[in-house]
C-alpha positions in Angstrom: 4.1 12.6 -1.4 5.4 9.0 -1.6 6.2 8.3 -5.3 4.8 5.2 -6.0 4.9 5.0 -9.8 8.4 3.0 -8.7 7.9 0.4 -5.9 11.0 -1.4 -6.4 14.8 -0.4 -6.6 16.2 -0.4 -9.7 19.4 -2.2 -8.4 18.5 -5.9 -9.9 20.5 -7.7 -7.8 18.7 -6.4 -4.7 15.6 -8.8 -5.9 17.9 -11.4 -5.8 19.4 -10.7 -2.5 15.5 -10.7 -1.1 14.8 -13.4 -3.1 17.6 -15.7 -1.3 17.0 -14.6 2.0 13.8 -15.7 1.9 14.6 -19.1 -0.3 17.1 -19.7 2.7 14.4 -19.4 5.0 13.1 -23.4 3.8 9.3 -23.0 3.9 8.6 -23.3 0.0 6.6 -26.5 -0.4 8.7 -27.6 -3.5 10.1 -30.9 -3.5 13.0 -30.0 -5.9 13.9 -27.4 -3.2 13.4 -28.9 -0.4 16.0 -31.6 -1.6 18.7 -29.0 -2.5 18.0 -29.7 -6.0 17.5 -26.0 -7.7 16.2 -22.1 -6.1 19.9 -20.5 -5.3 22.7 -20.5 -6.3 24.2 -21.9 -3.5 22.7 -25.0 -3.2 23.4 -28.0 -5.2 21.4 -27.5 -8.3 23.2 -31.0 -10.4 23.4 -29.1 -13.0 20.1 -28.2 -13.8 19.2 -24.8 -14.7 15.4 -23.1 -13.1 13.8 -19.7 -13.9 11.3 -18.4 -11.3 9.4 -15.4 -10.0 11.2 -14.4 -6.5 7.9 -13.1 -5.7 5.7 -16.0 -6.8 6.5 -16.7 -2.4 4.1 -15.2 -1.8 0.5 -15.5 -1.5 -0.1 -12.0 -2.9 2.2 -9.0 -3.5 0.0 -6.1 -2.0 0.6 -2.2 -3.7 -0.9 0.9 -3.1 -1.7 3.2 -5.8 -2.4 6.3 -5.9 -5.5 7.8 -7.2 -5.5 9.9 -10.4 -7.5 10.4 -13.6 -4.2 9.0 -15.8 -2.1 6.3 -16.6 0.8 5.6 -14.3 3.7 2.7 -14.4 4.3 0.5 -11.4 7.1 -1.9 -11.8 5.7 -5.5 -10.9 8.5 -8.1 -10.8 11.7 -9.4 -12.6 12.1 -13.4 -13.3 15.6 -15.0 -11.8 17.5 -17.5 -13.2 19.1 -20.3 -10.9 21.9 -22.2 -11.5 25.8 -22.1 -10.1 26.5 -19.7 -13.2 25.0 -16.4 -14.6 23.3 -16.6 -17.4 25.8 -17.5 -20.6 23.6 -15.8 -23.2 20.9 -14.1 -23.0 17.4 -15.7 -21.9 14.0 -14.7 -22.7 11.3 -15.4 -20.3 7.5 -15.0 -21.7 4.8 -14.3 -19.1 1.2 -14.0 -19.8 -1.9 -12.9 -17.2 -3.6 -15.4 -15.2 -6.4 -14.6 -13.1 -7.3 -18.2 -11.8 -4.6 -17.2 -9.5 -6.0 -14.1 -8.2 -9.8 -16.0 -7.5 -7.2 -18.9 -6.0 -5.7 -16.7 -3.7 -8.9 -14.8 -2.6 -12.2 -15.0 -3.8 -13.0 -11.6 -2.1 -10.1 -10.0 -4.5 -11.8 -8.2 -7.8 -9.6 -8.8 -11.1 -8.7 -6.1 -12.2 -10.7 -4.7 -15.4 -8.6 -4.9 -18.9 -9.8 -1.5 -19.6 -7.5 -0.2 -16.2 -4.4 -1.3 -17.3 -2.0 -2.3 -20.1 1.3 -4.2 -20.4 4.1 -3.3 -22.5 5.8 -6.1 -22.9 4.9 -9.8 -21.4 9.0 -10.6 -22.1 11.9 -10.2 -19.9 15.6 -10.5 -20.6 18.0 -12.3 -18.4 21.2 -11.0 -19.4 24.4 -12.8 -20.7 26.3 -12.5 -17.3 23.3 -12.2 -15.2 21.1 -13.7 -12.5 18.5 -11.1 -13.1 15.8 -10.5 -15.5 14.7 -6.3 -16.2 11.5 -5.7 -14.4 7.6 -6.3 -16.0 5.8 -3.1 -15.5 2.2 -2.2 -15.7 0.2 0.9 -16.8 -2.4 1.2 -14.6 -5.5 4.2 -14.4 -7.1 4.2 -11.3 -9.6 6.8 -12.1 -12.6 3.8 -12.7 -11.7 2.1 -9.3 -13.1 2.1 -6.4 -11.2 2.9 -3.4 -13.0 0.8 -0.9 -12.1 -2.4 -2.9 -8.7 -4.8 -3.5 -8.0 -5.1 -7.1 -5.9 -8.3 -8.1 -3.6 -9.9 -11.3 -2.1 -13.0 -11.8 0.9 -13.8 -13.9 2.6 -17.1 -14.6 5.5 -18.1 -16.5 4.8 -19.4 -19.7 7.6 -19.6 -22.1 11.6 -20.0 -22.2 13.8 -19.4 -24.9 15.9 -21.8 -23.9 14.6 -25.2 -23.5 17.3 -26.4 -21.3 16.0 -24.1 -18.8 13.0 -25.2 -16.3 10.2 -23.5 -14.8 10.1 -23.4 -10.9 6.9 -25.3 -10.1 6.3 -23.3 -7.5 7.9 -20.0 -8.5 6.0 -19.2 -12.2 3.2 -17.4 -10.9 2.4 -14.4 -8.8 -0.4 -12.2 -7.7 -0.5 -8.8 -7.0 -3.4 -7.1 -5.3 -3.7 -3.2 -5.8 -5.2 -0.9 -3.0 -6.3 2.9 -4.3 -4.8 5.2 -2.1 -5.2 9.1 -2.7 -1.8 10.9 -1.6 -3.3 12.2 1.5 -3.5 8.6 2.5 -0.9 7.8 5.6 0.3 7.5 8.9 0.4 10.7 10.9 2.2 12.0 14.1 -1.1 14.0 15.3 -1.2 17.3 17.8 -3.4 19.7 18.8 -4.3 23.1 20.3 -7.7 23.9 22.1 -9.0 27.5 22.1 -10.6 26.7 26.1 -11.4 28.5 29.3 -9.1 28.5 31.7 -11.7 26.9 34.0 -12.6 24.1 31.6 -9.6 21.5 31.2 -5.9 21.4 32.7 -3.9 23.5 30.9 -1.5 20.2 29.3 -4.9 20.1 27.1 -4.5 23.7 25.4 -1.5 22.5 23.2 0.0 18.6 22.6 1.1 15.7 20.7 -0.9 12.9 20.3 0.8 9.8 22.0 -0.5 7.4 19.5 0.1 7.2 15.8 -3.0 8.2 13.7 -4.1 7.1 10.0 -5.6 8.6 7.1 -7.5 6.4 5.2 -8.7 6.7 1.4 -12.2 7.0 1.1 -12.4 8.6 -2.6 -9.6 10.6 -5.0 -9.7 13.5 -2.3 -11.3 12.1 0.6 -10.1 10.6 3.8 -11.4 9.2 7.2 -9.3 9.9 10.8 -8.7 6.4 12.0 -7.3 6.9 15.8 -4.9 3.8 16.3 -5.6 4.0 20.3 -8.8 3.6 20.1 -8.4 1.2 18.1 -6.0 -0.9 19.6 -8.1 -0.9 22.8 -6.2 1.7 24.8 -9.3 3.6 25.7 -11.9 1.5 27.4 -15.6 1.4 25.8 -14.4 2.8 22.8 -15.6 0.7 19.8 -12.7 -0.1 17.3 -12.0 2.6 14.7 -13.3 5.1 16.8 -11.4 8.9 16.7 -12.2 10.7 19.7 -14.4 13.0 17.9 -17.2 10.7 18.3 -18.5 6.7 17.5 -16.4 6.8 13.7 -13.8 8.5 11.9 -14.3 12.1 11.1 -14.0 12.9 7.3 -12.1 15.0 5.2 -12.6 15.7 1.9 -10.1 18.1 -0.2 -10.5 20.3 -3.5 -8.3 20.2 -6.4 -5.8 22.6 -4.6 -5.8 20.6 -1.7 -7.8 23.2 0.0 -9.8 21.2 2.8 -13.9 22.2 2.1 -15.3 19.6 4.4 -14.7 17.8 8.2 -17.4 15.5 9.3 -18.3 13.5 11.9 -20.6 10.6 9.9 -22.0 9.4 12.6 -25.7 11.3 13.7 -25.7 13.0 17.0 -26.6 11.8 20.0 -26.4 12.0 23.6 -23.0 10.6 23.6 -21.6 12.2 20.5 -19.4 15.0 19.6 -19.3 16.9 16.3 -17.2 18.5 14.0 -17.4 21.2 11.4 -14.8 23.7 9.4 -14.0 26.8 11.0 -14.7 29.3 8.8 -11.7 31.4 10.0 -9.2 29.0 9.5 -7.2 28.1 6.9 -7.4 24.2 6.7 -5.1 22.6 4.1 -2.9 20.0 2.8 0.9 20.8 2.5 2.4 18.8 -0.7 5.6 19.7 0.2 5.9 19.0 3.8 3.0 16.4 3.6 1.4 18.5 6.8 -2.8 18.5 7.2 -3.8 21.4 8.6 -7.0 21.4 10.4 -9.0 24.3 12.1 -12.3 23.3 13.3 -15.1 23.7 15.8 -15.3 20.8 18.5 -18.9 20.4 20.1 -20.2 17.9 22.7 -23.3 17.9 24.0 -23.3 19.9 27.3 -20.8 22.2 26.4 -19.9 25.0 24.6 -18.4 24.8 21.0 -14.5 24.6 21.6 -11.9 25.6 18.1 -8.9 23.2 17.3 -6.4 23.8 15.6 -4.7 20.6 14.5 -1.5 19.1 12.7 -1.4 16.1 11.3 2.6 15.5 10.1 3.1 12.6 7.6 5.4 9.9 8.7 5.3 6.6 6.7 3.0 4.8 4.4 0.2 2.8 5.5 0.6 -0.6 4.7 
């Protein structure tokens, strides 16, 4: 399982490098930056000192958070000291929650409820001799949040200990959007074996590795829906986007607290075109935490055909965006 607790590397200079690469694209709408007055140490600051949030360059910053009934620590952002020289002395920067930023960025995003998080400290420090501060941390408890929704929180720089340092007008704010993902969520490689009669289908269909990636999408703390990206991309004619190949929608998979699969269903009611899936009672459907692999033993039924046992293996490839 990917550890979602620490979403940024601890190497402070990585933040600075990323910030520089973005700043050098010259796409920010700030007259001072466009005129080369500030923004990176490689530009002419004309003796001015600036403090900024590098991630404020983006409209929103998306973070996938594991669904769990306990507080987990998330590293959000550092601040950057922009001047030709590193900080001569420690610089203390104060930030405050500003959720007006969330609404302005996207009114459909739900403000993260105060009861669901706490912020250990709202001050950041750029140490003497450095350019990047420590990281603002937030502890979040996702147990009361709806996995089908997105939650946001905004921050603004409100103070700097050194009055000679200015706050960058377009980089003093940042918005973070949380999507709740359980540990099964992700992008997978799909392979399957079918128990089918020799005269029913071609031999290659009895055991194959699928050519497209499949996605498992969080629908609850211990449930996911299956998305076949081939159908979603329209590679297979006449299928609605998001169809799974198991019917008109993705099959729903539910796990117990020990990662055993306790239910596999197709949410679409049966009709003349639809296919249905159900757990094979003699199988061993489960999720293996160590290898991030999902094993499904199911019975696949299509109108007009005998039920077909299927053994599916989904191997984790990477985290979904």
